[in-house]
C-alpha positions in Angstrom: 0.0 0.0 0.0 1.1 3.5 -0.7 2.0 4.9 2.8 5.1 6.9 1.9 5.8 9.3 -1.0 8.0 12.2 -1.9 7.2 15.8 -3.0 10.4 18.0 -3.3 9.3 20.5 -5.9 9.3 24.2 -4.9 5.9 25.7 -4.5 6.3 28.0 -7.5 7.1 25.0 -9.7 3.9 23.2 -8.5 1.9 26.4 -9.1 3.1 26.6 -12.7 2.7 22.9 -13.4 -0.9 22.7 -12.1 -2.0 26.2 -12.8 -2.8 27.0 -9.2 -2.0 29.5 -6.5 -0.8 28.5 -3.1 -2.8 29.7 -0.1 -0.9 31.3 2.8 -0.3 27.9 4.6 0.8 26.1 1.4 3.3 28.9 0.6 5.3 27.7 3.6 5.5 24.1 2.5 9.0 22.7 2.6 10.2 19.8 0.3 9.5 16.5 2.0 11.6 13.4 1.1 9.5 11.1 3.2 5.8 12.1 3.4 4.3 9.9 6.1 0.9 9.3 7.6 -0.1 12.2 9.8 2.0 14.8 8.0 0.6 17.7 5.9 1.2 17.7 2.2 0.0 19.7 -0.8 -3.3 18.8 -2.6 -5.6 20.4 -5.1 -9.3 19.8 -4.5 -12.3 19.8 -6.8 -14.0 22.4 -4.7 -11.0 24.8 -5.1 -9.3 23.6 -8.3 -7.1 26.7 -8.7 -5.7 26.7 -5.1 -2.9 24.7 -3.6 -3.7 23.7 0.0 -2.1 21.6 2.7 -4.1 18.7 4.1 -3.2 15.9 6.5 -2.2 12.5 5.0 -4.6 10.0 6.5 -8.3 10.6 6.1 -10.7 10.9 9.0 -14.4 10.6 7.8 -16.7 13.5 8.9 -18.8 11.1 10.9 -15.9 9.6 13.0 -16.1 9.8 16.7 -12.3 9.9 17.0 -9.4 10.7 14.8 -8.6 8.1 12.1 -5.8 7.8 9.5 -7.2 6.0 6.5 -4.2 6.6 4.2 -5.3 4.4 1.3 -8.7 3.7 -0.3 -9.1 0.5 -2.3 -10.7 1.0 -5.7 -12.3 -2.4 -5.3 -13.5 -1.7 -1.7 -14.2 -5.1 -0.1 -14.1 -6.9 -3.4 -11.0 -8.6 -4.9 -9.5 -9.5 -1.5 -7.0 -11.8 -3.3 -5.6 -8.7 -5.1 -6.0 -10.5 -8.5 -4.1 -8.3 -10.9 -6.6 -9.2 -13.6 -9.6 -8.1 -11.6 -12.2 -6.3 -13.7 -15.2 -6.3 -11.5 -17.1 -3.7 -9.5 -15.6 -0.6 -8.0 -16.6 -1.2 -4.4 -15.1 2.1 -3.2 -18.4 3.7 -4.0 -20.1 1.7 -1.3 -17.6 2.0 1.5 -18.9 4.1 4.4 -15.7 6.2 4.7 -15.3 6.8 1.0 -18.8 6.8 -0.7 -19.3 10.5 -0.1 -15.8 11.7 -0.9 -15.5 9.6 -4.1 -18.7 11.4 -5.4 -17.9 15.0 -4.3 -14.6 15.4 -2.5 -11.8 14.3 -4.8 -8.4 15.8 -4.9 -5.0 15.6 -6.6 -2.2 14.3 -4.4 1.1 15.7 -5.8 4.3 13.7 -5.8 7.7 13.3 -7.4 7.7 9.6 -6.7 6.3 7.2 -4.1 7.9 4.6 -1.9 6.9 1.0 -1.8 8.1 -2.1 0.0 7.8 -5.8 -0.9 4.9 -7.9 0.2 6.9 -9.9 2.7 9.5 -7.5 3.9 7.7 -4.1 3.7 10.0 -1.1 3.9 12.9 -3.3 4.9 13.1 -3.8 1.2 12.0 -0.4 -0.1 11.9 1.0 -3.6 11.5 4.4 -5.1 8.9 4.2 -7.8 8.9 7.1 -10.3 7.5 8.1 -13.8 10.1 8.3 -16.5 8.7 11.3 -18.3 7.5 13.8 -15.7 7.7 15.2 -12.2 5.7 16.2 -10.3 2.6 14.0 -11.1 -0.8 13.6 -9.5 -2.2 10.6 -7.7 -6.0 10.3 -7.4 -7.1 11.2 -3.9 -10.2 11.8 -1.8 -10.6 14.1 1.2 -12.9 14.8 4.1 -13.3 17.4 6.8 -13.6 16.4 10.5 -14.2 18.4 13.6 -12.8 17.3 16.9 -15.7 16.8 19.3 -13.9 18.3 22.3 -11.5 20.9 20.9 -13.7 21.7 17.8 -10.5 21.8 15.7 -11.3 21.3 12.1 -9.0 18.9 10.2 -8.9 18.4 6.5 -7.4 15.1 5.5 -6.9 12.9 2.5 -6.3 9.3 1.3 -4.6 8.0 -1.8 -6.7 5.7 -4.0 -5.1 2.4 -4.9 -5.7 -0.2 -7.5 -4.2 -3.6 -8.6 -0.5 -3.8 -9.3 0.8 -3.3 -12.9 3.7 -5.4 -14.1 6.4 -3.1 -12.6 4.8 -3.2 -9.1 4.6 -7.0 -9.4 8.4 -7.1 -9.8 9.0 -5.5 -6.4 6.9 -7.6 -5.6 3.8 -5.7 -4.4 0.1 -6.3 -4.9 -1.1 -2.7 -5.0 -0.4 0.6 -6.8 -1.6 4.1 -6.3 -3.9 5.4 -9.0 -1.7 7.8 -11.0 -3.5 10.2 -13.3 -2.3 11.3 -16.8 -2.2 15.1 -17.2 -5.3 15.1 -19.4 -7.2 13.1 -16.7 -6.5 15.5 -13.8 -9.3 18.0 -14.5 -11.7 15.2 -15.3 -10.9 13.7 -11.9 -11.7 16.9 -10.1 -14.7 18.0 -12.1 -16.6 14.9 -13.3 -20.1 14.6 -12.0 -21.1 11.2 -13.3 -19.9 8.2 -11.2 -19.0 6.0 -14.1 -16.7 8.8 -15.5 -15.0 8.9 -12.1 -14.5 5.2 -11.6 -13.3 4.8 -15.2 -10.2 6.6 -14.2 -9.4 4.1 -11.4 -6.9 1.9 -13.2 -3.2 1.0 -13.1 -0.8 3.4 -14.7 1.1 1.9 -17.7 4.1 0.0 -16.5 6.4 1.0 -19.4 6.2 4.6 -18.3 7.5 3.8 -14.8 10.6 2.5 -13.2 11.8 1.7 -9.7 15.1 1.1 -7.8 15.9 -0.1 -4.3 16.8 2.3 -1.4 18.0 1.9 2.1 15.5 0.9 4.8 16.2 4.1 6.7 13.1 5.4 4.9 11.1 3.3 7.4 11.7 5.9 10.1 9.2 8.8 9.4 11.5 11.2 11.3 14.2 10.7 8.6 13.8 13.4 5.9 16.9 13.8 3.7 17.6 13.7 0.0 20.1 10.9 0.7 17.2 8.6 1.5 16.5 8.4 -2.2 19.9 7.3 -3.2 19.9 4.0 -5.2 21.5 1.0 -3.5 21.0 -1.3 -6.5 20.0 -1.5 -10.1 16.6 -0.4 -11.5 14.0 -3.0 -12.0 13.8 -2.2 -15.7 17.0 -1.3 -17.7 17.4 2.4 -18.1 20.9 3.9 -18.9 22.2 7.4 -18.7 25.2 8.4 -20.7 27.6 11.2 -19.7 29.7 13.1 -22.2 32.5 10.5 -22.0 29.9 7.8 -22.6 30.2 6.2 -19.2 27.0 4.8 -17.8 25.9 6.4 -14.5 23.0 5.4 -12.2 21.0 8.3 -11.0 18.0 8.5 -8.7 14.5 8.9 -10.2 15.6 8.6 -13.9 18.0 10.3 -16.1 16.3 13.7 -16.7 17.6 16.5 -14.5 15.0 18.9 -13.1 
């Protein structure tokens, strides 16, 4: 499940890429190499599509009696419990109590440069950086909600990342899930669509040939660690991808060959 990700772009870069303006809180956002559950991170919501905001990673439904941190929302809901990668049945997310309202009217873009995933058996003891070959930052499909603490009356806006079955790259880690990554032309549709079938049609795995991954040190497990060196490769990419310097020597670089 996608419980860690990275967003290290400057705020002005995010503003230009997504055609938004950061609110006062978001302007103070600092690059985060290890976004973890309970931390704030930048999102763009369908109710304010031209504004960059900071919400808490880990959704608390509006009806909850106490704070919750639902960081992922399964596209299949309670269906496909075996995580069959060929599953093509119903999108059970539309019926889950915590998600049925947000999926219809409270969707958001969760912005990232890459995400962190561990193997099925070893978790983040065997961690990988997973990135897109052609662009950074990108948007993951998210849902959000607003909850008020019953005693302090503090209002908390929080979000979850929607996941789907693993594509062939994620299966190589191996992991059985993947966040729903949106193509640029799908981002506005995700925020603005009113018909449920148009929304659920977007909940599919991202094409594996457009992605890659490489192993990193398990120090990423500690949510207090937040340093660029966390993203240094400690091994080869899952799929061949070479970078040539001027003297034609091959060099391995983190998150692909394109410099940003």
